[in-house]
N, C-alpha and C positions, 0 to 999 in steps of 0.2 A: 810699560804697561802689563796688566795681568794676563796671562795665558787664558784664551777662551775656550780652546780645543787643542787636541793633539793626537798624533798617529803614533801607533806602534810598528815599525818596520823591521824586517829581517832581510840581511844581506844574502842574496842567492850565492854569493862566491865564498864568503868566508863565515857566514851563518851568524855574524853579530846581530844581536836584538836590541833596538834602543829606540828612544822616544822621539819623535820629531815634531817641534813645534813650529809655530806661524813664522818665528823669526830665526830659525835654524839656517846658517849660511851654506851648509851643505847639499841643501835641495834634497833631491830623491837619491843622492849618491851616499854610499858608505862611508861614515867618518873615519873608517878603519883602513879599508882598502880601496875606496871609491867606486866599488863595484855596484852593480844594479841591486835594487832592493824592492820587496813586495810589501805592501800595506795589509797587515793583519789584523788590524784594530783600530777604530777611532772612537775616540771619546771626548765629550764636551765637558768643561769645568765650569761649574756654577760659580758666581761671584760672591764674594763675602758681603753679608747683609750688615750694612751699616748700622741699622736701627737696633738689630740683635747686639751687636757689639756694644753699643752705648748702654742697652738695658742691664747688662751685666755688671755695669759700673755703679748702678744705682744702689746706694747704701754701703758701698764698699769702703772699708776703712783706708785711712791715707798711707800710702806706701810711695816711696821715691827712692830712686838710684842716683848716686853722685860717681860720675868717672871723672877722676883727676888725672890728666897727663897720659890719657890713653892715646897711643900715637897712630895705631890703625884704624882708617874708616871703615875697612870691613868688620873690624871688630865691634865699633859703635854701632853700626847699622844692625849687626846681629843682636846686640845687646838690647837695643830699642825694641827690636822685634818680639825677643823674649819678654822684655818688660811689659809690653802692651798685653801679651799671650797670659801672663801671670797676674794681670789685674794691677799693674803700679800706675800711679796716676801722673807721676812728673819724672823728668830726667834733667838734673843737674850737669852740664857738660862744662868741665873747668880746664883752666891751663892751656895746654896745646891740644886738647881733646876737639877733634873736628866735629862740626856741627851739621844737620841735614842738608844745609846748603852744597856741601861737599858731594860729588858725584858717587864716590866710593860708598858714603854712608847711606845715601838715597836707594844705591843699588841693591844692598843688602837687607836694609830694613824694610823694604817692600812696601812702603806706604805707613808703616806704624807710627811715624811722626804725624800722621793726621789723627790718630786716636791717643796719643799719650802726649801731653805738653812737654816743653823743653825751654831751658833757658841756659844762656852762656854767662860763666863768671871767670874772672881772671885768677882770682886768688880764693881757693877753696878753703882756707884755713879760716879768713874773715867770714865767708858763707856759713861755715859750720857754726861758728860762735854765734852767728845770729840766728840761725835755726834751732840750737839748742835752748837759746832765751825764748823761743816761742814753744817750747814743750817737746820738740822733736827727740826722739831716741835715736843715738847714733851707733850703727854697727859698721865695723870695718872687716871686710873679707881678707884675711891675710894670714899667713903662718907666724908663728912664735911661740915663746916659753908660756906666755899668757893668754894664748888663744885657747877658746873653749870648743870642744867637738860641737860642729853645728847640729848634731843629733840631740844633742844635751841642752839647747838652747831653748828657754821659755819665753813665748812673746805673749803679751797679753793682747787679745782681739782689738781691743780699742786703742791699743798704742799707735802713735804717729811714728813711723820708722823711715830712716834713711840709711840705705844699704851703700857703703863707700867701696870702690874699688880703684887701685893705683895703677901706676906705669906697669907695662908689660916686663920691663927691664929693672926697675928700682923697686916696685912695689907700692904700698900705701905710703905715702909723704909721713915722716916721723910726727910732724906737728898735727896731723891729723889723727893719728893713732892715739897720741896724748888727749885728744878731745874726746875720742870714742867712748860710749859707755860699755861697750864689750867688743872684743875682737874673737871672730869665728873663724874657724877652719873647717875644711872639708877633708874628712879622714881618706886616705888613699891606700891603695895596695897594688902589687906590681912593681915591674922594673922602674918604670918612670914615676917619679914623685910630684908632677906638676900637671895642669890643666891648663888649655888655652883659657884666656881670660873671659872670653865670652861663654864657654863651656862652663867655667866656674861659677860666673853669674846666675846661669841657668839653673844650676843645681841649687844654688843659694836662694835663688828667687822663689822656687818651690816651696823650700823649707820655711820662708818667712811669710808665705802667701796666704797663710791662715788656714790650709788644708789640714784636716784631721789626719794624725798620724797614726800608722797601725801599730799596736802594742807588739812587744817581742824584743828579743835580742838583737844587738846590731850584726849585721852581716858583714861589714867590711872591717879592716884593720884600724888603728887609731893614729897611722903615721899622718902627718900634716901634709897639705898640699902646699907648693910653692909657687905663687903668682908671678915672682920674679924672673923666671927663666921660661916664660911662654913664647909661642913664636907669634909674629905679627899678625898672623892670620890663623 
């Protein structure tokens, strides 16, 4: 259930400041030292407007995400939430990818499955073959020598686009990569060369959402992201 209100508490013993929601199991006790706390702020949270949510979809071009053999329900739920937020219309859940009937998915999607349609398919390769015959443009989010920097990807506003993501361990199925119109990658900098799959989707979803990009030179390096070694969460 969505949170309707919360309180900000400060522990009188250790000084911890934290939010207390209606479902908090600690009650008024500090979750760090179990000391007494004081309420310093109370705030009500407005509910999301369903009608406003739907109105943003009017006239939106078709965007879909395909999740093939994503193991973690937490990742799937997070991706569904981001997909709705970036205006995607549908999610294809394939292979061993859990669906919103699973508790972990529903817990992290926070009801996003009520705003974005989804369907389950056992074989993603066969699904993509059918979608290509219907005029969908297929993009795979994966690293590789033929991958294109996502900042250099040009998408027509009227294109019907499917963005594919693969297993957290093995990456996108080679059979899907062969069917992709283009493989795109997220440039990275820093010691870690990979992103969690749900974070990687959010970055890519913004890039293909049709938002106007600012002109100027790229601000990050051209190293490729690796989805194969992302964590389960």
